[in-house]
C-alpha positions in Angstrom: -20.6 -26.5 0.7 -19.4 -22.9 1.0 -19.3 -20.4 -1.8 -16.9 -17.3 -1.8 -17.6 -14.3 -4.0 -14.8 -11.6 -4.2 -15.1 -8.1 -5.5 -13.2 -4.8 -5.5 -10.2 -5.6 -7.7 -9.0 -3.2 -10.3 -6.3 -0.9 -11.5 -4.6 1.6 -9.3 -1.5 3.7 -9.4 1.3 3.0 -7.0 0.7 4.6 -3.6 -3.1 4.2 -4.1 -5.5 2.2 -2.1 -8.0 -0.5 -2.9 -10.5 -2.4 -0.9 -11.4 -6.1 -1.6 -14.4 -7.8 -0.2 -15.3 -11.5 0.0 -18.8 -12.7 1.0 -19.2 -16.3 2.2 -22.4 -18.2 1.7 -23.3 -21.7 2.6 -22.4 -23.8 5.6 -19.9 -22.3 8.0 -18.9 -23.3 11.5 -17.9 -21.4 14.6 -14.3 -22.3 14.3 -13.7 -21.1 10.9 -11.2 -18.4 9.6 -11.1 -16.5 6.4 -8.2 -15.0 4.6 -6.6 -13.8 1.4 -4.0 -15.3 -0.8 -2.5 -13.9 -4.0 -0.6 -15.2 -7.1 1.5 -12.8 -9.2 2.7 -13.5 -12.7 5.1 -16.4 -12.7 4.8 -16.9 -9.0 3.3 -19.4 -6.7 0.3 -18.6 -4.7 1.2 -17.0 -1.4 -0.5 -16.2 1.9 -1.4 -12.5 2.4 -3.6 -12.2 5.4 -5.9 -14.2 7.7 -8.5 -13.5 10.4 -10.0 -15.8 12.8 -13.6 -15.3 13.1 -14.3 -15.8 16.7 -11.4 -13.8 18.1 -10.6 -11.3 15.4 -6.9 -12.3 15.7 -5.1 -11.4 12.4 -1.9 -12.5 10.7 -0.1 -10.9 7.7 2.8 -11.8 5.5 5.8 -9.6 6.1 5.5 -7.8 2.7 2.1 -6.4 3.5 2.2 -5.8 7.2 1.6 -2.2 8.0 0.0 -1.5 4.6 -2.9 -4.0 4.4 -5.5 -4.5 7.0 -8.0 -7.4 7.1 -11.4 -7.1 8.8 -14.8 -8.8 9.0 -18.4 -8.2 9.2 -20.1 -10.9 11.2 -23.6 -10.2 10.1 -22.8 -10.5 6.4 -20.1 -13.3 6.7 -17.8 -10.9 4.8 -14.2 -10.3 5.0 -12.4 -7.2 3.7 -8.9 -6.5 2.7 -8.0 -2.8 2.9 -4.9 -2.2 0.8 -2.9 1.0 1.2 0.3 2.3 -0.2 0.1 -0.1 -3.0 3.2 -1.1 -4.9 3.7 -2.7 -8.3 4.9 -5.8 -6.5 1.4 -6.2 -5.1 0.0 -6.9 -8.7 -1.6 -10.3 -8.5 -4.8 -12.2 -8.6 -6.2 -12.2 -5.1 -8.1 -15.1 -3.8 -10.4 -15.3 -0.9 -10.0 -18.4 1.3 -11.8 -20.1 4.1 -11.3 -23.3 6.1 -14.3 -24.7 7.9 -15.5 -28.1 8.8 -12.1 -29.5 7.8 -12.3 -28.3 4.2 -10.7 -25.5 2.2 -12.8 -23.3 -0.1 -11.5 -20.7 -2.7 -13.0 -17.9 -4.4 -12.7 -17.3 -8.2 -10.1 -14.6 -7.7 -10.1 -10.9 -8.4 -7.3 -9.1 -10.4 -5.4 -6.2 -8.7 -3.0 -4.3 -10.9 -0.8 -1.6 -9.6 0.9 0.6 -12.1 4.2 2.5 -11.6 
């Protein structure tokens, strides 16, 4: 079983930056990936960014590409989401996610609020 713990959410003004982190504990496998999803008010949960652990290959949704950057720390089993040029539309609960051993795991979510 894998546990994911997120941190770094908060309130920021439009144009500002925020860095989220997600630490994974428990059993993970060499083929796993980690990523971020978000769910804004009245919206469905959507994919934001993903990184494949072994290759560092990353993927982003169109709305954040060029503004957000996902990275990892192998020693700490931690993934980061650096968010720059934040917009009010980025306001959402951000969830850390990993898929390993054929199972999906989710963090508890961290609130990001971007004011105008």
